[in-house]
KEPANU-984056 format. One line per 2 residues: number of its first residue (from 1); their letters; for each residue x, y, z of C-alpha. Coordinates in nm, 3 decimals, decimal comma. Last residue first. Example, Ala and Ser with C-alpha at 12.3 -4.5 7.8 and 13.67 -1.06 7.14 Angstrom:
BEGIN
2) sa) 1,367:-0,106:0,714; 1,230:-0,450:0,780
This chain:
BEGIN
287) xx) 12,330:16,922:-33,573; 12,201:17,035:-33,237
285) xx) 12,171:17,388:-33,361; 11,999:17,266:-33,683
283) xx) 11,740:17,057:-33,498; 11,655:17,352:-33,275
281) xx) 11,622:17,579:-33,588; 11,392:17,309:-33,749
279) xx) 11,155:17,334:-33,449; 11,099:17,701:-33,567
277) xx) 10,929:17,578:-33,869; 10,700:17,330:-33,685
275) xx) 10,638:17,591:-33,423; 10,477:17,819:-33,668
273) xx) 10,121:17,854:-33,532; 10,243:18,035:-33,223
271) xx) 9,994:18,044:-32,942; 10,251:17,987:-32,660
269) xx) 10,478:18,243:-32,825; 10,837:18,110:-32,864
267) xx) 11,173:18,103:-32,699; 11,438:17,861:-32,800
265) xx) 11,661:17,828:-32,493; 12,022:17,880:-32,367
263) xx) 12,078:17,781:-32,009; 12,337:17,982:-31,823
261) xx) 12,523:17,813:-31,542; 12,656:17,939:-31,207
259) xx) 12,920:17,710:-31,023; 12,777:17,583:-30,712
257) xx) 12,861:17,823:-30,531; 12,920:18,069:-30,808
255) xx) 13,199:18,159:-31,054; 13,447:17,901:-31,179
253) xx) 13,812:18,037:-31,216; 14,008:18,132:-31,520
251) xx) 14,347:18,317:-31,487; 14,439:18,399:-31,849
249) xx) 14,642:18,313:-32,158; 14,402:18,386:-32,456
247) xx) 14,064:18,238:-32,474; 13,982:18,022:-32,767
245) xx) 13,970:17,685:-32,570; 13,732:17,857:-32,317
243) xx) 13,494:17,963:-32,583; 13,468:17,601:-32,713
241) xx) 13,393:17,483:-32,361; 13,109:17,729:-32,353
239) xx) 13,130:18,067:-32,173; 12,918:18,271:-31,939
237) xx) 13,106:18,583:-31,814; 13,249:18,730:-31,506
235) xx) 13,529:18,989:-31,566; 13,822:19,091:-31,360
233) xx) 14,026:19,407:-31,433; 14,234:19,571:-31,706
231) xx) 14,504:19,299:-31,694; 14,524:19,177:-32,055
229) xx) 14,317:18,862:-31,959; 14,038:19,096:-31,829
227) xx) 14,027:19,308:-32,142; 14,021:18,992:-32,360
225) xx) 13,744:18,834:-32,168; 13,537:19,155:-32,149
223) xx) 13,570:19,212:-32,539; 13,468:18,855:-32,616
221) xx) 13,161:18,856:-32,394; 13,044:19,183:-32,541
219) xx) 12,747:19,355:-32,354; 12,972:19,591:-32,175
217) xx) 12,981:19,770:-31,832; 13,306:19,936:-31,713
215) xx) 13,518:19,991:-31,405; 13,280:19,872:-31,132
213) xx) 13,447:19,837:-30,792; 13,294:19,525:-30,644
211) xx) 13,148:19,421:-30,304; 13,083:19,063:-30,265
209) xx) 12,783:18,969:-30,042; 12,780:18,614:-30,162
207) xx) 12,405:18,636:-30,246; 12,461:18,988:-30,379
205) xx) 12,734:18,877:-30,620; 12,504:18,596:-30,720
203) xx) 12,207:18,818:-30,803; 12,442:19,043:-30,997
201) xx) 12,573:18,756:-31,214; 12,221:18,625:-31,285
199) xx) 12,104:18,976:-31,383; 12,400:19,010:-31,635
197) xx) 12,297:18,685:-31,781; 11,944:18,826:-31,823
195) xx) 12,102:19,122:-32,013; 12,007:19,472:-31,867
193) xx) 12,287:19,421:-31,614; 12,560:19,440:-31,902
191) xx) 12,854:19,206:-31,811; 13,071:19,412:-31,559
189) xx) 13,444:19,464:-31,576; 13,512:19,489:-31,213
187) xx) 13,832:19,670:-31,115; 14,058:19,450:-30,896
185) xx) 14,107:19,375:-30,519; 13,761:19,280:-30,419
183) xx) 13,670:19,074:-30,721; 14,006:18,899:-30,732
181) xx) 14,001:18,810:-30,377; 13,653:18,687:-30,388
179) xx) 13,749:18,470:-30,694; 14,042:18,332:-30,529
177) xx) 14,398:18,452:-30,601; 14,661:18,198:-30,714
175) xx) 14,700:18,325:-31,061; 14,687:18,704:-31,076
173) xx) 14,969:18,740:-31,342; 14,755:18,522:-31,571
171) xx) 14,530:18,837:-31,585; 14,168:18,788:-31,490
169) xx) 13,849:18,590:-31,595; 13,578:18,463:-31,353
167) xx) 13,381:18,189:-31,516; 13,004:18,119:-31,565
165) xx) 12,893:17,803:-31,737; 12,714:17,762:-32,075
163) xx) 12,423:17,538:-32,131; 12,242:17,386:-32,435
161) xx) 11,906:17,403:-32,607; 11,622:17,406:-32,358
159) xx) 11,264:17,474:-32,512; 11,079:17,788:-32,415
157) xx) 10,729:17,913:-32,365; 10,600:18,272:-32,375
155) xx) 10,253:18,372:-32,245; 10,410:18,434:-31,906
153) xx) 10,586:18,734:-32,019; 10,898:18,792:-31,822
151) xx) 10,984:18,897:-31,447; 11,156:18,690:-31,385
149) xx) 11,469:18,557:-31,556; 11,403:18,376:-31,892
147) xx) 11,659:18,113:-31,993; 11,911:18,303:-32,204
145) xx) 11,794:18,364:-32,553; 11,745:18,209:-32,899
143) xx) 11,431:18,365:-33,043; 11,114:18,256:-33,217
141) xx) 10,850:18,374:-33,461; 10,962:18,739:-33,419
139) xx) 10,737:19,068:-33,456; 10,447:18,873:-33,277
137) xx) 10,439:19,098:-32,987; 10,539:18,832:-32,738
135) xx) 10,834:18,741:-32,970; 10,948:19,097:-32,986
133) xx) 10,915:19,121:-32,603; 11,131:18,814:-32,563
131) xx) 11,391:18,969:-32,802; 11,420:19,278:-32,591
129) xx) 11,457:19,070:-32,263; 11,722:18,844:-32,430
127) xx) 11,930:19,120:-32,559; 11,943:19,186:-32,937
125) xx) 12,026:19,044:-33,277; 11,789:19,001:-33,583
123) xx) 11,778:18,706:-33,817; 11,578:18,623:-34,129
121) xx) 11,543:18,267:-34,224; 11,415:18,158:-34,564
119) xx) 11,288:17,806:-34,598; 11,314:17,696:-34,963
117) xx) 11,658:17,547:-34,921; 11,559:17,314:-34,647
115) xx) 11,843:17,069:-34,581; 12,137:17,265:-34,709
113) xx) 12,006:17,614:-34,614; 11,913:17,476:-34,278
111) xx) 12,249:17,337:-34,217; 12,420:17,672:-34,314
109) xx) 12,185:17,854:-34,083; 12,297:17,625:-33,792
107) xx) 12,654:17,680:-33,851; 12,596:18,057:-33,852
105) xx) 12,400:18,031:-33,529; 12,661:17,857:-33,301
103) xx) 12,923:18,120:-33,248; 12,869:18,491:-33,337
101) xx) 12,494:18,501:-33,325; 12,485:18,283:-33,022
99) xx) 12,702:18,531:-32,833; 12,502:18,826:-32,967
97) xx) 12,160:18,718:-32,852; 11,944:18,573:-33,121
95) xx) 11,613:18,665:-33,292; 11,421:18,471:-33,554
93) xx) 11,180:18,542:-33,835; 11,102:18,215:-34,042
91) xx) 10,979:18,247:-34,404; 10,828:17,979:-34,607
89) xx) 10,896:17,642:-34,745; 10,993:17,318:-34,568
87) xx) 11,143:17,036:-34,757; 10,985:16,698:-34,705
85) xx) 10,657:16,879:-34,684; 10,515:17,204:-34,532
83) xx) 10,407:17,492:-34,747; 10,041:17,389:-34,740
81) xx) 10,048:17,351:-34,374; 10,225:17,689:-34,330
79) xx) 9,967:17,877:-34,533; 9,682:17,693:-34,345
77) xx) 9,842:17,785:-34,010; 9,870:18,145:-34,113
75) xx) 9,509:18,158:-34,219; 9,389:17,986:-33,897
73) xx) 9,597:18,230:-33,683; 9,473:18,524:-33,883
71) xx) 9,105:18,422:-33,815; 9,169:18,344:-33,455
69) xx) 9,338:18,686:-33,400; 9,051:18,853:-33,582
67) xx) 8,800:18,692:-33,344; 8,975:18,828:-33,036
65) xx) 9,035:19,174:-33,206; 8,669:19,195:-33,303
63) xx) 8,561:19,106:-32,953; 8,767:19,379:-32,805
61) xx) 8,644:19,625:-33,062; 8,279:19,548:-32,983
59) xx) 8,365:19,631:-32,625; 8,532:19,947:-32,740
57) xx) 8,913:19,950:-32,779; 9,121:20,232:-32,627
55) xx) 9,384:20,409:-32,818; 9,493:20,706:-32,582
53) xx) 9,351:21,054:-32,640; 8,997:20,955:-32,537
51) xx) 8,659:21,039:-32,704; 8,766:20,822:-32,998
49) xx) 8,666:20,492:-32,830; 8,784:20,236:-33,085
47) xx) 8,606:19,968:-33,278; 8,297:20,147:-33,367
45) xx) 8,034:19,921:-33,515; 7,878:19,865:-33,855
43) xx) 8,101:19,568:-33,940; 8,163:19,675:-34,293
41) xx) 8,185:20,046:-34,194; 8,403:19,976:-33,896
39) xx) 8,632:19,760:-34,107; 8,666:20,027:-34,376
37) xx) 8,746:20,294:-34,116; 9,003:20,064:-33,943
35) xx) 9,181:20,003:-34,277; 9,153:20,365:-34,377
33) xx) 9,321:20,473:-34,049; 9,619:20,232:-34,110
31) xx) 9,642:20,361:-34,468; 9,652:20,724:-34,344
29) xx) 9,932:20,628:-34,113; 10,135:20,500:-34,401
27) xx) 10,206:20,129:-34,398; 10,521:19,921:-34,329
25) xx) 10,326:19,686:-34,104; 10,548:19,749:-33,806
23) xx) 10,578:20,131:-33,859; 10,210:20,171:-33,922
21) xx) 10,126:19,979:-33,612; 10,350:20,200:-33,413
19) xx) 10,171:20,506:-33,556; 9,818:20,372:-33,481
17) xx) 9,908:20,328:-33,127; 9,877:20,059:-32,852
15) xx) 10,107:19,801:-32,962; 9,897:19,488:-32,935
13) xx) 9,569:19,653:-33,024; 9,713:19,834:-33,314
11) xx) 9,861:19,528:-33,455; 9,537:19,338:-33,416
9) xx) 9,354:19,600:-33,606; 9,603:19,613:-33,889
7) xx) 9,607:19,240:-33,927; 9,222:19,246:-33,963
5) xx) 9,264:19,518:-34,221; 9,526:19,319:-34,415
3) xx) 9,311:19,005:-34,400; 9,043:19,202:-34,581
1) x) 8,682:19,256:-34,520
């Protein structure tokens, strides 16, 4: 019985198809099928109900998956423990939303490289909800996202990192108008509703019963800010104090009553065995 075969079984159970497991594990479909066949022969049980079109675990298969998860977690913990020391070693797979990727994360990665040169960090970008799903599925060890907005997987846990505040941005020629006046008189440049920050904005607009005329919808904080400052409409975006300092000449007003904030967090699976590695990321962001 190999660890690769057990990992294949767990991946199929988590993602629901042999094809998806093959993609995630960088295996051919025939190799995935061979792993399962070998396991079934060694254990002398059927792990999947093959009378159905969809992948369905048998009772024995469900028990095998639970035990396999424990075995793999113990193995991963052993590998990480042996790799730990004054200078951590290993690989950390993280995700980050675009604003963090463009601002804070590069400096954090430089800090990690200087203090833990044998800890290799791979990074992917995406929206908070997408990154949360990938952490839940075990594709990522951790992710820097907006604080989760319901609904989100309850098996995830998060550690607060820092906060941004929400601001309404418009042309400097519109100085003197209130936020409601801006939103009702100018085209609305919307922050993507699929993003958790976008959901926060939408909820506050509804709470204040503000009707907007949507002009465009983007997931780029920088693009929205520049377009709004140039007079193309009004945007509502979360920004740090550093972002505000870099903003071109514009009308800038706090959004929300009280002003809305976005808390950034380090998102992890509650059963993660690699939290001692991902904790380094939090330290690096603070540094």
